[in-house]
C-alpha positions in Angstrom: 7.8 0.2 -26.1 10.2 -2.0 -24.3 9.0 -1.5 -20.8 5.5 -2.9 -20.4 5.4 -1.8 -16.8 4.7 1.7 -18.0 1.5 0.6 -19.8 -0.9 0.9 -16.9 1.1 2.8 -14.3 -1.0 5.9 -13.8 -3.2 4.7 -11.0 -0.3 3.6 -8.9 1.7 6.7 -9.6 -1.2 8.9 -8.4 -1.4 6.9 -5.2 2.4 7.1 -4.6 2.5 10.8 -5.2 -0.4 11.4 -2.8 0.4 9.0 0.0 4.2 8.6 0.1 6.3 11.1 2.0 9.9 12.1 1.2 12.4 9.6 2.5 13.9 11.9 5.1 10.5 12.7 6.7 9.6 9.0 6.6 12.8 8.0 8.4 12.2 10.6 11.1 8.6 9.6 11.6 9.6 6.0 11.7 12.2 6.6 14.3 9.7 8.6 16.4 7.0 6.0 16.0 9.4 3.1 17.0 10.4 5.0 20.1 6.8 5.6 21.0 5.9 2.0 20.4 8.8 0.8 22.5 7.6 3.0 25.4 4.0 1.9 25.0 5.1 -1.7 25.1 6.9 -1.1 28.4 3.8 0.6 29.8 1.6 -2.3 28.6 3.9 -4.8 30.3 3.8 -3.0 33.7 0.4 -1.3 33.6 -1.9 -3.8 31.9 -4.6 -3.7 29.3 -5.7 -0.1 29.7 -2.8 0.9 27.4 -4.1 -1.2 24.4 -6.0 1.8 23.2 -2.7 3.8 23.1 -1.0 1.1 21.2 -3.8 1.0 18.7 -3.6 4.8 18.3 0.1 4.8 17.7 0.6 1.6 15.7 -2.3 1.1 13.2 -2.5 4.3 11.1 1.2 4.8 10.9 2.1 1.4 9.7 -0.8 1.5 7.1 0.5 4.9 5.8 4.3 4.4 5.7 5.2 0.7 5.7 2.2 -1.2 4.4 0.2 -0.4 1.3 -3.2 -1.9 2.2 -4.7 -0.9 -1.2 -2.6 -3.6 -2.7 -4.0 -6.2 -0.4 -7.8 -5.9 -0.8 -8.0 -9.1 -2.9 -10.0 -9.0 -6.0 -11.6 -5.7 -4.7 -8.3 -3.9 -4.9 -7.9 -0.8 -7.0 -5.7 -1.5 -10.1 -2.0 -1.5 -9.5 1.0 -2.8 -11.4 2.5 -5.7 -9.3 6.1 -7.1 -9.5 7.0 -9.5 -12.3 6.2 -13.2 -11.7 8.8 -14.4 -10.8 10.4 -11.2 -9.6 13.7 -12.2 -11.3 12.2 -11.6 -14.7 13.2 -8.6 -16.8 10.4 -6.2 -17.8 9.3 -5.6 -21.3 9.7 -7.3 -24.6 12.8 -9.4 -25.4 15.4 -7.6 -27.5 15.1 -8.2 -31.2 11.4 -9.1 -30.9 8.4 -7.2 -32.2 4.8 -7.6 -31.1 2.9 -8.7 -34.2 -0.4 -9.7 -32.6 -2.1 -9.4 -29.2 -5.1 -10.7 -27.3 -6.4 -8.6 -24.4 -8.7 -10.0 -21.7 -9.8 -7.1 -19.5 -11.8 -7.1 -16.3 -14.3 -4.3 -15.7 -13.2 -1.4 -13.6 -14.0 -0.6 -9.9 -17.6 -1.2 -9.1 -20.1 -0.8 -6.3 -20.7 -3.9 -4.1 -22.9 -6.8 -5.0 -26.2 -6.9 -3.3 -25.1 -9.5 -0.7 -22.0 -7.5 0.0 -24.0 -4.3 0.4 -26.3 -6.0 2.9 -23.3 -6.8 5.2 -22.2 -3.1 5.0 -25.7 -1.9 5.7 -25.9 -4.1 8.8 -22.9 -2.3 10.1 -24.5 1.1 9.3 -27.7 0.0 11.0 -25.9 -0.9 14.2 -24.1 2.5 14.3 -27.2 4.5 13.6 -29.4 2.5 16.0 -26.9 3.3 18.7 -26.3 6.9 17.8 -26.5 8.1 21.4 -23.6 5.8 22.3 -21.4 6.7 19.4 -22.0 10.5 19.5 -21.0 10.8 23.1 -17.6 9.1 23.7 -16.7 8.8 27.4 -13.0 9.2 26.8 -10.8 10.3 23.9 -11.1 8.1 20.8 -8.0 6.9 19.0 -7.6 9.0 15.9 -8.4 6.2 13.6 -11.9 5.9 15.2 -12.7 9.6 15.7 -15.0 9.6 12.7 -17.5 7.5 14.7 -18.5 10.4 16.9 -20.0 12.1 13.9 -21.9 9.0 12.8 -21.5 7.0 9.7 -23.9 5.9 6.9 -23.5 3.6 4.0 -24.1 5.5 0.7 -23.1 2.8 -1.6 -25.1 1.4 -4.5 -24.9 -2.0 -6.2 -22.9 -3.4 -9.1 -22.5 -0.2 -11.2 -19.1 1.0 -12.5 -17.7 3.9 -10.4 -15.9 7.1 -11.4 -12.6 5.4 -10.6 -13.6 2.4 -12.7 -14.4 4.7 -15.7 -11.0 6.4 -15.3 -9.1 3.1 -15.1 -10.6 1.8 -18.3 -10.1 5.1 -20.2 -6.5 5.3 -19.1 -5.8 1.8 -20.1 -7.3 2.4 -23.6 -5.0 5.4 -24.0 -2.0 3.5 -22.7 -2.5 0.6 -25.1 -2.8 2.9 -28.1 0.4 4.8 -27.1 2.6 1.8 -26.3 1.5 -0.5 -29.1 0.7 1.8 -32.1 1.5 -0.9 -34.6 -1.3 -3.1 -33.3 -4.0 -0.5 -34.0 -6.8 -1.9 -36.0 -10.5 -1.4 -36.5 -11.9 -4.5 -34.8 -14.9 -6.1 -33.1 -14.8 -5.5 -29.4 -16.4 -8.2 -27.2 -18.1 -7.5 -23.9 -20.1 -9.7 -21.5 -23.7 -8.6 -21.2 -23.4 -6.9 -17.8 -23.8 -3.1 -17.4 -20.4 -2.6 -15.7 -18.6 -4.7 -18.3 -20.3 -3.0 -21.3 -19.6 0.5 -19.8 -16.0 -0.5 -19.1 -15.6 -1.6 -22.8 -17.0 1.7 -24.0 -14.7 3.8 -21.8 -11.7 1.7 -23.0 -12.8 2.2 -26.6 -13.0 6.0 -26.0 -9.5 6.0 -24.7 -8.2 3.8 -27.5 -10.1 4.9 -30.5 -11.2 8.4 -29.5 -14.5 10.2 -29.7 -15.5 8.3 -32.8 -15.0 4.9 -31.2 -18.6 3.8 -32.0 -18.0 4.3 -35.7 -14.4 3.1 -35.7 -15.0 -0.2 -34.0 -18.1 -2.3 -33.3 -19.0 -3.4 -29.8 -20.6 -6.9 -29.7 -22.4 -7.8 -26.5 -22.0 -11.5 -25.5 -24.8 -13.0 -23.5 -24.1 -14.0 -19.9 -26.7 -16.7 -19.5 -27.2 -20.5 -19.5 -27.7 -20.6 -23.3 -24.7 -18.6 -24.6 -21.5 -20.4 -25.1 -18.8 -17.9 -24.2 -15.2 -17.8 -23.1 -16.0 -14.7 -21.1 -18.5 -16.4 -18.8 -18.2 -20.2 -19.5 -19.4 -21.1 -16.0 -23.0 -20.1 -16.8 -23.3 -23.0 -19.3 -21.9 -25.5 -16.8 -24.8 -27.1 -14.9 -22.6 -28.2 -11.9 -21.0 -24.8 -11.4 -22.1 -23.1 -8.2 -21.1 -19.6 -7.1 -21.1 -21.0 -3.5 -18.4 -23.4 -4.3 -15.7 -23.2 -1.6 -18.1 -21.5 0.9 -17.2 -24.1 3.5 -13.6 -23.1 3.3 -14.5 -19.4 3.6 -16.6 -20.1 6.7 -13.7 -21.9 8.2 -11.3 -19.1 7.6 -13.8 -16.4 8.8 -14.3 -18.3 12.1 -10.5 -18.2 12.6 -9.5 -14.6 11.6 -12.6 -12.5 12.4 -13.1 -13.2 16.1 -9.7 -11.8 17.2 -10.3 -8.6 15.3 -13.7 -8.2 16.9 -12.2 -8.6 20.3 -9.4 -6.2 19.6 -11.8 -3.6 18.2 -14.2 -3.8 21.1 -11.4 -3.7 23.7 -10.0 -0.6 21.9 -13.3 1.2 22.1 -14.5 0.0 25.5 -13.4 3.0 27.4 -14.9 5.5 25.0 -18.0 3.4 24.3 -19.0 1.3 27.3 -21.1 -1.6 26.1 -20.0 -1.4 22.5 -20.4 -4.8 20.8 -19.2 -5.0 17.3 -19.8 -8.6 16.0 -17.8 -10.6 13.6 -20.3 -9.7 10.9 -19.8 -6.0 11.7 -16.1 -6.5 11.3 -16.7 -8.1 7.9 -18.8 -5.0 7.0 -16.0 -2.7 8.0 -13.6 -4.6 5.7 -16.1 -4.5 2.8 -16.7 -0.7 3.5 -13.0 -0.1 3.3 -12.7 -1.8 -0.1 -15.9 -0.4 -1.7 -15.7 3.1 -0.4 -12.2 3.1 -2.0 -13.7 1.7 -5.2 -16.4 4.4 -5.2 -14.7 7.5 -3.8 -11.0 6.8 -4.3 -7.9 5.8 -2.4 -7.8 7.4 1.1 -11.5 8.1 1.2 -12.7 5.4 3.5 -12.1 5.9 7.3 -12.6 2.1 7.8 -9.3 1.3 6.1 -7.3 2.9 8.9 -8.9 1.0 11.8 -7.2 -2.3 10.9 -3.7 -3.6 11.6 -1.7 -4.8 8.6 -1.9 -8.4 9.6 -5.7 -8.1 9.8 -5.8 -6.8 6.2 -3.6 -9.7 5.1 -6.0 -12.1 6.7 -8.9 -10.5 5.0 -7.0 -10.7 1.7 -6.6 -14.4 2.2 -10.4 -14.7 2.5 -10.7 -13.0 -0.9 -8.1 -15.4 -2.4 -9.9 -18.4 -1.0 -13.2 -17.1 -2.5 -11.8 -16.6 -6.0 -10.0 -19.9 -5.9 -13.1 -21.7 -4.7 -15.6 -20.6 -7.3 -13.3 -19.7 -10.3 -10.1 -21.5 -9.8 -8.3 -24.6 -8.4 -10.9 -25.0 -5.7 -13.6 -26.0 -8.1 -14.5 -29.7 -8.1 -12.6 -32.1 -10.3 -11.4 -30.6 -13.6 -14.1 -28.0 -13.8 -11.8 -25.0 -13.5 -9.4 -26.1 -16.2 -12.3 -27.2 -18.5 -14.1 -23.9 -18.2 -10.9 -21.9 -18.7 -10.0 -23.9 -21.8 -12.4 -21.9 -23.9 -10.3 -18.8 -23.2 -7.0 -20.6 -23.9 -8.4 -21.9 -27.3 -9.4 -18.4 -28.4 -6.1 -16.9 -27.4 -4.1 -19.6 -29.1 -6.1 -19.7 -32.3 -6.1 -15.9 -32.7 -2.4 -15.5 -32.2 -1.5 -18.4 -34.5 -3.2 -16.9 -37.5 -1.2 -14.5 -39.7 -4.3 -13.0 -41.4 -7.0 -11.0 -39.8 -6.9 -8.2 -37.2 -3.7 -7.7 -35.2 -5.6 -7.1 -31.9 -8.5 -8.8 -30.1 -10.2 -6.9 -27.3 -12.5 -8.7 -24.8 -14.0 -7.5 -21.6 -15.3 -9.7 -18.8 -14.9 -10.4 -15.1 -12.4 -11.6 -12.5 -13.7 -15.1 -13.1 -12.7 -14.8 -16.8 -9.1 -14.3 -15.9 -9.1 -16.7 -12.9 -10.4 -19.6 -15.1 -7.9 -18.9 -17.8 -5.0 -19.1 -15.3 -6.4 -22.3 -14.0 -6.6 -24.0 -17.4 -2.9 -23.3 -17.9 -1.7 -24.3 -14.4 -0.6 -20.8 -13.7 -0.4 -19.4 -10.1 -0.9 -22.9 -8.7 -0.1 -23.7 -5.1 0.4 -27.2 -3.8 -1.2 -26.2 -0.5 -3.9 -23.7 0.2 -5.3 -24.5 3.7 -8.6 -23.0 4.8 -7.3 -22.9 8.3 -4.2 -20.8 7.4 -1.8 -19.5 7.9 -1.6 -17.7 4.6 1.6 -18.2 2.7 2.9 -14.7 1.9 4.6 -16.1 -1.2 1.6 -18.0 -2.6 1.0 -17.8 -6.3 -2.7 -17.3 -6.2 -3.1 -13.7 -4.9 -6.1 -12.1 -6.4 -5.0 -8.6 -5.7 -2.0 -9.1 -8.1 -3.9 -11.2 -10.6 -7.4 -9.9 -10.9 -7.9 -6.6 -9.1 -10.5 -4.1 -10.5 -9.5 -3.3 -14.1 -7.2 -6.3 -14.3 -5.7 -7.1 -17.7 -4.4 -10.3 -19.2 -2.4 -9.3 -22.3 -1.2 -12.1 -24.6 1.5 -11.1 -27.1 2.8 -12.9 -30.1 6.4 -12.0 -30.6 8.2 -12.2 -34.0 11.9 -12.6 -33.2 13.6 -13.1 -36.5 13.0 -16.7 -37.6 11.5 -17.5 -34.2 8.0 -16.9 -33.0 7.3 -16.6 -29.2 4.4 -16.0 -26.9 4.4 -13.7 -23.8 1.9 -12.9 -21.0 1.6 -9.5 -19.4 -0.5 -9.5 -16.3 -1.7 -6.1 -15.1 1.3 -4.5 -16.7 3.9 -6.9 -15.3 5.7 -9.8 -17.0 4.3 -13.2 -16.0 6.4 -16.2 -16.7 4.8 -19.1 -18.6 7.1 -21.7 -17.2 4.4 -23.3 -15.1 2.7 -24.5 -18.4 5.7 -26.7 -19.1 7.6 -24.6 -21.7 11.0 -23.1 -21.3 11.0 -19.4 -20.6 13.6 -16.7 -21.3 14.5 -13.8 -19.0 11.3 -12.0 -20.0 9.0 -14.9 -19.2 8.2 -15.7 -22.9 8.2 -19.2 -24.5 8.7 -20.5 -28.0 5.2 -20.4 -29.5 5.3 -24.0 -30.8 6.7 -25.3 -27.4 3.8 -23.5 -25.6 1.2 -25.1 -27.9 2.9 -28.5 -27.3 2.6 -28.4 -23.5 0.2 -30.8 -21.9 -1.9 -27.9 -20.5 -2.4 -26.2 -23.8 -3.0 -29.5 -25.7 -5.6 -30.5 -23.2 -7.3 -27.1 -23.4 -7.4 -27.1 -27.2 -9.2 -30.5 -27.1 -12.1 -29.1 -25.0 -15.2 -28.0 -26.8 -18.5 -27.2 -25.2 -20.5 -30.3 -24.7 -17.8 -32.8 -25.6 -16.9 -35.8 -23.3 -14.6 -33.9 -21.0 -17.0 -30.9 -20.7 -19.9 -33.2 -19.8 -17.8 -35.0 -17.2 -16.9 -31.7 -15.5 -20.2 -29.9 -15.9 -23.2 -32.2 -16.5 -25.4 -33.2 -13.6 -26.0 -36.9 -13.6 
């Protein structure tokens, strides 16, 4: 199929059908809202802070629904969606006259429950609300609509780490889509999955979608250890002694100290009339943001009341925190050459597989957001010259984890046979991703001549890295 943007579109299409209104209605509502906002601004100017609650009521939910899709800005906790091409000027699909002869798929697991440390932050929010149930159940004035759910109480019902129903559907749908759109790649092959429950389950759901009910007999699923002893391109960081999951935490702390306090002040001011003495802390705000992302991951888009309490710019600031986190422990924020060295194992496997004419046509591998992030780093893709921990966030930055490594993200490498020429193309989450940052010349579809790609400095350097060699030791061994 020529248009790769159709590969994994189903999740986005469901969202658009559910949450987008007909254009005429949207225009009418927008005109009404703008008029109300203008009037509220005049009232605020002449009557003071007591009208901030009215502004919050009018502005926040409407912008989230009609003009700003917050579900595409939850960082690496975003539900899967198909982004625009990178750069947006690229044409979608496969270049005319080319056929896809081999492909290497790197797939992140689907939507999951929060990690234990994330769940703790959410539970602290829940404890505060429930320990003050008398306050929240008896508002002293009318609550803004976005906050009305608080009067009925709220409890965290989330678990830890496991794949969710949305995650299962994402992977199954992606398996079906790959089979339909690239039937000539079908092959009985070994499927690799990192040894983590959510990753293994994701691989099995994908296999059921791709191979059908008999997937266990059609293809073999090989579990790759995620530990200090197993050399793996899926989780290379575990065999790197100097790698630390807290890498970049100082930058995260800096950014949190900048963007969370204003949100806490706004929220407390908004609720002060209804809840005298309310005191949501910065950690509580963090819990609200986590609750928005993970209730979405568990129960689906539109399910979490917390998503509607934030202004668009607040969601964008939270997204930047997610991007700083991924960059810090799995990307360009890692010390020295660690990121590019660790990601080199993926680059080597992709390149070696696509270069060979013999063997299976398709490689299927399942891992984590870090797997994809390290691969991008090794190739110099999505690189930004400046990424300040003090902000402001550049809206045009290359490293945006929501677009690159959301839940169920896919990094799909294709070898293209174009007559006498062989090319290589990268499809990220269903969208064309130009390989020009590696140093090779791209066409209108983002693809490079295969030999030129292999000859770039980034790829040559990656192919020279082996686990334990001099460069690896320099990046990973503790002295």
